RODO-2510 file (C-alpha; in nm, 4 decimals, decimal comma):
residues 328
     n   res          X          Y          Z
     1     m    16,3982    23,4653    -2,3194
     2     s    16,2158    23,2509    -2,0635
     3     a    16,1825    22,8726    -2,0668
     4     h    15,8670    22,9116    -2,2741
     5     s    16,0410    23,1024    -2,5561
     6     p    15,9719    23,0036    -2,9167
     7     t    16,2056    22,7531    -3,0750
     8     n    16,2263    22,9568    -3,3931
     9     v    16,2739    23,3345    -3,3998
    10     l    16,2799    23,5136    -3,7333
    11     l    16,5001    23,8231    -3,7171
    12     a    16,4324    24,0260    -4,0309
    13     s    16,6676    24,3232    -4,0567
    14     p    16,9340    24,4622    -4,2912
    15     d    17,1058    24,6433    -4,0005
    16     p    17,4485    24,4803    -3,9347
    17     a    17,4897    24,6520    -3,5987
    18     l    17,1507    24,5331    -3,4751
    19     l    17,2101    24,1805    -3,6000
    20     g    17,5533    24,1704    -3,4426
    21     s    17,4242    24,2675    -3,0995
    22     l    17,0832    24,1008    -3,0922
    23     e    17,1426    23,7653    -3,2594
    24     p    17,3954    23,6368    -2,9994
    25     v    17,1621    23,7337    -2,7157
    26     l    16,8691    23,5519    -2,8721
    27     s    17,0798    23,2455    -2,9498
    28     t    17,1949    23,2072    -2,5888
    29     q    16,8346    23,1929    -2,4700
    30     c    16,7658    22,8484    -2,6254
    31     a    16,5857    22,9952    -2,9254
    32     r    16,6677    22,9002    -3,2820
    33     v    16,7337    23,2247    -3,4642
    34     e    16,6907    23,2645    -3,8391
    35     v    16,8202    23,5870    -3,9913
    36     v    16,6843    23,7244    -4,3191
    37     l    16,7885    24,0454    -4,4930
    38     s    16,4909    24,1114    -4,7219
    39     a    16,1127    24,1167    -4,7154
    40     q    16,0960    23,8417    -4,9767
    41     a    16,3057    23,6097    -4,7608
    42     a    16,0947    23,6972    -4,4569
    43     l    15,7738    23,6209    -4,6463
    44     a    15,9118    23,2829    -4,7569
    45     a    15,9983    23,1963    -4,3970
    46     i    15,6602    23,3114    -4,2641
    47     t    15,4596    23,1097    -4,5176
    48     g    15,6925    22,8090    -4,5191
    49     e    15,6403    22,4704    -4,3598
    50     h    15,8345    22,5619    -4,0461
    51     a    15,6896    22,9006    -3,9568
    52     p    15,8613    23,1059    -3,6853
    53     g    15,7194    23,1466    -3,3381
    54     l    15,8171    23,5143    -3,3248
    55     l    15,8928    23,7765    -3,5898
    56     l    16,1269    24,0647    -3,5138
    57     l    16,0648    24,2917    -3,8108
    58     d    16,2826    24,5901    -3,8991
    59     i    16,0825    24,8779    -4,0442
    60     d    16,3737    24,9409    -4,2840
    61     l    16,3625    24,5901    -4,4320
    62     p    16,3940    24,6237    -4,8128
    63     g    16,1842    24,4496    -5,0766
    64     m    15,8269    24,5488    -4,9938
    65     p    15,6421    24,7806    -4,7568
    66     v    15,6457    24,6524    -4,4000
    67     v    15,2677    24,7021    -4,3857
    68     q    15,2291    24,4528    -4,6703
    69     l    15,4548    24,1996    -4,4978
    70     v    15,2607    24,2331    -4,1723
    71     a    14,9355    24,1774    -4,3615
    72     a    15,0788    23,8622    -4,5223
    73     a    15,1834    23,7320    -4,1812
    74     r    14,8369    23,7968    -4,0391
    75     a    14,6770    23,6194    -4,3368
    76     q    14,8174    23,2817    -4,2241
    77     t    14,4928    23,1665    -4,0638
    78     d    14,5778    22,7948    -4,0734
    79     r    14,8236    22,8303    -3,7861
    80     p    14,8434    23,0152    -3,4521
    81     p    14,8810    23,3951    -3,4813
    82     l    15,2416    23,5009    -3,5278
    83     p    15,3623    23,7540    -3,2675
    84     i    15,5210    24,0491    -3,4498
    85     v    15,7590    24,2938    -3,2847
    86     l    15,8425    24,5969    -3,4960
    87     i    16,1924    24,7462    -3,4843
    88     a    16,1930    25,1230    -3,5492
    89     d    16,3966    25,4355    -3,4909
    90     t    16,0925    25,6306    -3,3737
    91     v    15,7352    25,5522    -3,2835
    92     n    15,4748    25,7343    -3,4934
    93     q    15,0988    25,7485    -3,4607
    94     d    15,0406    25,5102    -3,7497
    95     w    15,2245    25,2277    -3,5743
    96     i    15,0613    25,3103    -3,2430
    97     d    14,7252    25,2688    -3,4164
    98     r    14,8324    24,9345    -3,5642
    99     l    14,9508    24,8253    -3,2208
   100     s    14,6129    24,9080    -3,0669
   101     e    14,4359    24,7234    -3,3497
   102     g    14,6456    24,4098    -3,2931
   103     a    14,8189    24,4206    -3,6317
   104     i    15,1518    24,4165    -3,4445
   105     d    15,2268    24,3083    -3,0879
   106     d    15,4945    24,5580    -2,9838
   107     i    15,7348    24,8261    -3,1037
   108     i    16,0937    24,8371    -2,9782
   109     l    16,3312    25,1202    -3,0555
   110     r    16,6445    25,0156    -3,2362
   111     q    16,8724    25,1828    -2,9823
   112     a    16,7153    25,0134    -2,6783
   113     e    16,9377    24,8305    -2,4302
   114     l    16,9599    24,4542    -2,4725
   115     n    16,8027    24,3808    -2,1333
   116     y    16,5070    24,5961    -2,2382
   117     w    16,4761    24,3916    -2,5561
   118     q    16,4691    24,0786    -2,3418
   119     l    16,1974    24,2174    -2,1169
   120     r    15,9690    24,3283    -2,4006
   121     i    16,0057    24,0062    -2,6003
   122     d    15,9274    23,7961    -2,2936
   123     l    15,6176    24,0103    -2,2372
   124     v    15,5010    23,9602    -2,5961
   125     m    15,5402    23,5844    -2,5731
   126     r    15,3682    23,5677    -2,2355
   127     n    15,0719    23,7619    -2,3755
   128     q    15,0655    23,5273    -2,6741
   129     r    15,0470    23,2208    -2,4495
   130     l    14,7693    23,3760    -2,2414
   131     s    14,5753    23,4635    -2,5557
   132     q    14,6028    23,1064    -2,6848
   133     e    14,4943    22,9648    -2,3492
   134     l    14,1919    23,1952    -2,3396
   135     e    14,0966    23,0998    -2,6952
   136     s    14,1252    22,7328    -2,6053
   137     l    13,9036    22,7865    -2,2997
   138     r    13,6517    22,9776    -2,5115
   139     e    13,6354    22,7000    -2,7717
   140     t    13,5988    22,4365    -2,4999
   141     a    13,3173    22,6307    -2,3328
   142     l    13,1389    22,6759    -2,6667
   143     r    13,1758    22,3083    -2,7517
   144     n    13,0519    22,1991    -2,4085
   145     a    12,7491    22,4273    -2,4411
   146     q    12,6526    22,2401    -2,7589
   147     l    12,6858    21,8883    -2,6197
   148     d    12,4945    21,6625    -2,3870
   149     r    12,7179    21,6396    -2,0823
   150     l    12,6593    21,2690    -2,0274
   151     t    12,6898    21,1122    -2,3728
   152     g    12,8875    21,3764    -2,5639
   153     v    12,6344    21,3912    -2,8490
   154     y    12,4554    21,7157    -2,9358
   155     n    12,1921    21,8507    -2,6996
   156     r    11,8378    21,9417    -2,8044
   157     e    11,9037    22,3140    -2,8547
   158     t    12,2057    22,2548    -3,0780
   159     m    12,0201    21,9886    -3,2761
   160     l    11,7345    22,2285    -3,3512
   161     t    11,9814    22,4914    -3,4716
   162     m    12,1503    22,2367    -3,6970
   163     l    11,8157    22,1117    -3,8252
   164     f    11,7204    22,4601    -3,9430
   165     r    12,0537    22,4824    -4,1239
   166     e    12,0089    22,1426    -4,2869
   167     t    11,6508    22,2290    -4,3841
   168     d    11,7709    22,5457    -4,5589
   169     r    12,0260    22,3379    -4,7477
   170     a    11,7618    22,0807    -4,8424
   171     q    11,5326    22,3559    -4,9746
   172     r    11,8100    22,4891    -5,1987
   173     s    11,8941    22,1435    -5,3343
   174     n    11,5344    22,0177    -5,3471
   175     g    11,6386    21,7377    -5,1137
   176     a    11,5112    21,5925    -4,7883
   177     v    11,6152    21,5501    -4,4274
   178     c    11,4837    21,2482    -4,2383
   179     l    11,4570    21,2246    -3,8608
   180     v    11,4803    20,9011    -3,6646
   181     l    11,3651    20,9461    -3,3052
   182     f    11,4082    20,6457    -3,0783
   183     d    11,3270    20,5759    -2,7167
   184     i    11,4671    20,2919    -2,5039
   185     d    11,1865    20,0604    -2,3947
   186     d    11,0996    20,0594    -2,0223
   187     f    11,4167    20,2440    -1,9247
   188     g    11,2614    20,3335    -1,5902
   189     h    11,2741    19,9629    -1,4995
   190     w    11,6488    19,9532    -1,5547
   191     n    11,6973    20,2759    -1,3656
   192     s    11,5214    20,1209    -1,0637
   193     r    11,6947    19,7854    -1,1087
   194     l    12,0515    19,9014    -1,1710
   195     g    12,0730    20,2565    -1,0386
   196     a    12,1483    20,5899    -1,2022
   197     s    12,5229    20,5360    -1,2518
   198     a    12,4824    20,2077    -1,4410
   199     c    12,2037    20,3552    -1,6523
   200     d    12,4198    20,6531    -1,7385
   201     e    12,6764    20,4058    -1,8697
   202     l    12,4046    20,2303    -2,0700
   203     l    12,3083    20,5593    -2,2354
   204     c    12,6712    20,6283    -2,3248
   205     q    12,7047    20,2833    -2,4814
   206     v    12,3850    20,3339    -2,6812
   207     a    12,5190    20,6676    -2,8097
   208     n    12,8535    20,5115    -2,9057
   209     r    12,6966    20,2195    -3,0889
   210     t    12,4547    20,4448    -3,2726
   211     g    12,7273    20,6874    -3,3751
   212     g    12,9214    20,3967    -3,5274
   213     l    12,6398    20,3375    -3,7783
   214     l    12,6102    20,6971    -3,8994
   215     r    12,7712    20,8838    -4,1853
   216     s    13,0165    21,1631    -4,1093
   217     y    12,7543    21,4299    -4,1831
   218     d    12,4639    21,2686    -3,9959
   219     i    12,3724    21,4327    -3,6656
   220     l    12,3077    21,2528    -3,3374
   221     s    12,1534    21,4204    -3,0338
   222     r    11,9926    21,3341    -2,7027
   223     p    11,6769    21,5428    -2,6609
   224     g    11,5454    21,3519    -2,3565
   225     m    11,6621    21,1205    -2,0815
   226     d    11,6299    20,7939    -2,2751
   227     e    11,5543    20,9443    -2,6174
   228     f    11,7960    20,9951    -2,9054
   229     l    11,7377    21,1795    -3,2308
   230     v    11,9232    21,1163    -3,5563
   231     a    11,9069    21,3682    -3,8420
   232     l    11,9856    21,2213    -4,1841
   233     p    12,0526    21,4796    -4,4573
   234     a    11,9832    21,3705    -4,8165
   235     c    11,8090    21,0561    -4,6969
   236     s    11,4783    20,9082    -4,8116
   237     p    11,2209    20,7636    -4,5705
   238     a    11,2970    20,4164    -4,7074
   239     n    11,6671    20,4552    -4,6286
   240     a    11,5824    20,5964    -4,2858
   241     m    11,3678    20,2873    -4,2239
   242     t    11,6633    20,0695    -4,3253
   243     l    11,8879    20,2512    -4,0790
   244     a    11,6309    20,2067    -3,8019
   245     e    11,6242    19,8325    -3,8767
   246     r    12,0044    19,8233    -3,8528
   247     m    11,9932    20,0115    -3,5239
   248     r    11,7339    19,7679    -3,3886
   249     t    11,9658    19,4764    -3,4637
   250     e    12,3195    19,6175    -3,4431
   251     v    12,2719    19,8596    -3,1536
   252     f    12,0203    19,6731    -2,9389
   253     a    12,0398    19,3036    -3,0298
   254     e    12,3730    19,2493    -2,8555
   255     p    12,3694    19,2807    -2,4759
   256     f    12,5171    19,5775    -2,2956
   257     h    12,7589    19,5038    -2,0132
   258     v    12,7356    19,7279    -1,7072
   259     a    12,7810    19,6728    -1,3338
   260     g    12,8772    19,3099    -1,3958
   261     e    12,5498    19,2390    -1,5732
   262     a    12,4555    19,1602    -1,9337
   263     i    12,1618    19,3850    -2,0189
   264     r    11,9314    19,3311    -2,3162
   265     l    11,7750    19,6612    -2,4221
   266     s    11,5269    19,7355    -2,6958
   267     a    11,3886    20,0548    -2,8450
   268     c    11,1012    20,1943    -3,0475
   269     f    11,1608    20,4196    -3,3479
   270     g    10,9639    20,7050    -3,5038
   271     i    11,0576    20,8365    -3,8502
   272     a    10,9558    21,1556    -4,0288
   273     s    11,0805    21,3376    -4,3400
   274     s    11,1038    21,7142    -4,3924
   275     h    11,1129    21,7870    -4,7692
   276     g    11,1947    22,1464    -4,6772
   277     r    10,9274    22,1884    -4,4105
   278     s    10,9931    22,3428    -4,0704
   279     p    11,2087    22,1218    -3,8452
   280     v    10,9693    22,1905    -3,5588
   281     v    10,6801    22,0395    -3,7584
   282     v    10,8861    21,7404    -3,8692
   283     l    11,0083    21,6789    -3,5151
   284     r    10,6471    21,6710    -3,3951
   285     e    10,5698    21,4163    -3,6652
   286     a    10,8642    21,2013    -3,5526
   287     e    10,7358    21,2263    -3,1951
   288     k    10,3911    21,1173    -3,3118
   289     a    10,5373    20,8246    -3,5055
   290     l    10,7356    20,7246    -3,1950
   291     e    10,4155    20,7443    -2,9899
   292     w    10,2485    20,5023    -3,2340
   293     a    10,5491    20,2712    -3,2188
   294     k    10,5514    20,2621    -2,8388
   295     a    10,1799    20,1898    -2,8319
   296     a    10,2356    19,8928    -3,0641
   297     g    10,5020    19,7377    -2,8387
   298     p    10,8812    19,7022    -2,7951
   299     e    11,1114    19,7130    -3,0994
   300     t    10,8515    19,8714    -3,3259
   301     i    10,9502    20,1044    -3,6089
   302     q    10,6865    20,3490    -3,7327
   303     c    10,7131    20,6038    -4,0133
   304     f    10,4812    20,9046    -3,9935
   305     g    10,2026    20,8781    -4,2489
   306     s    10,1999    20,4981    -4,2633
   307     n     9,9799    20,2531    -4,0754
   308     p    10,0014    20,3511    -3,7089
   309     h     9,9391    19,9924    -3,5951
   310     p    10,2132    19,7791    -3,7556
   311     n    10,2637    19,4133    -3,6782
   312     v    10,5171    19,3642    -3,4020
   313     s    10,7774    19,0904    -3,4098
   314     p    10,8212    18,8922    -3,0874
   315     v    11,0932    19,0197    -2,8534
   316     t    11,3610    18,7740    -2,7459
   317     f    11,5905    18,8193    -2,4520
   318     l    11,8410    18,5438    -2,5297
   319     s    12,1786    18,6286    -2,6842
   320     s    12,3600    18,4082    -2,9312
   321     n    12,6636    18,3696    -2,7045
   322     g    12,4695    18,2378    -2,4061
   323     d    12,4997    18,5403    -2,1808
   324     e    12,2595    18,5457    -1,8877
   325     l    12,0368    18,8441    -1,9589
   326     l    11,8172    19,0461    -1,7303
   327     a    11,4549    19,0766    -1,8377
   328     w    11,1278    19,2102    -1,7038
***
């Protein structure tokens, strides 16, 4: 085998001649070889804690039909797929069909020369590595398509998809989903003052601080340049208001440090609750509540359906540790 060979090969065969010729060859190629003589022993090895990286399976293995053993090996979905090479005296149409379906990875005739065995096993393992690399690339591409490239939180399209799912769940449980939409106050000023790179770092820090306040099943997204949206399953408007208050103090009260500067940001918050209604409608309500909040002034929190002109607390730009803060 090549340098990338599996560390654990399971050779399942009752054939003494095959074991006598094949096991030494496998062992000299830096692979740990485990030999079993029955289907029951093979099944125990396949499902055990230290699963093999390759299964060489004799069609004459006693104890249970080989088809059943292959199915059991393929059922191990909590680990990478196990490459299976079938050892047979002849190749029939049934096994050719299973090969084309991916139930097995190759068929090698028992009487094949040892160098041929080496070639085919290396090919199986190379294909396995390529398949795993492609799957990893596919998962990465899918994950990247769901995320905002700058902050790593969900993008608007993914958030809407997840909101429909959470709304369906809330309808079944007679629960609610609250939205907290917040917008950083006068972010254009900081973009002009500090530049795009520093402001990108500010947005990442805001996302990180916000994520630290959320539950594991809450959802954070960035639907706009300086806007963030938090979806709170099984949350009442009162609790959403409490979270917004925490965000106002714990996310924005402490200065952000970028480009050698201590930056004091603030934000306005709009809150809306679904109670099983369309996420699109609820999102519009959160946008309206945010519009009211921004009209009232920095650091305002507004819940849709309440007084659109709340009293606004004064904004301070001094930190408790004496940092020199930029202001406008």
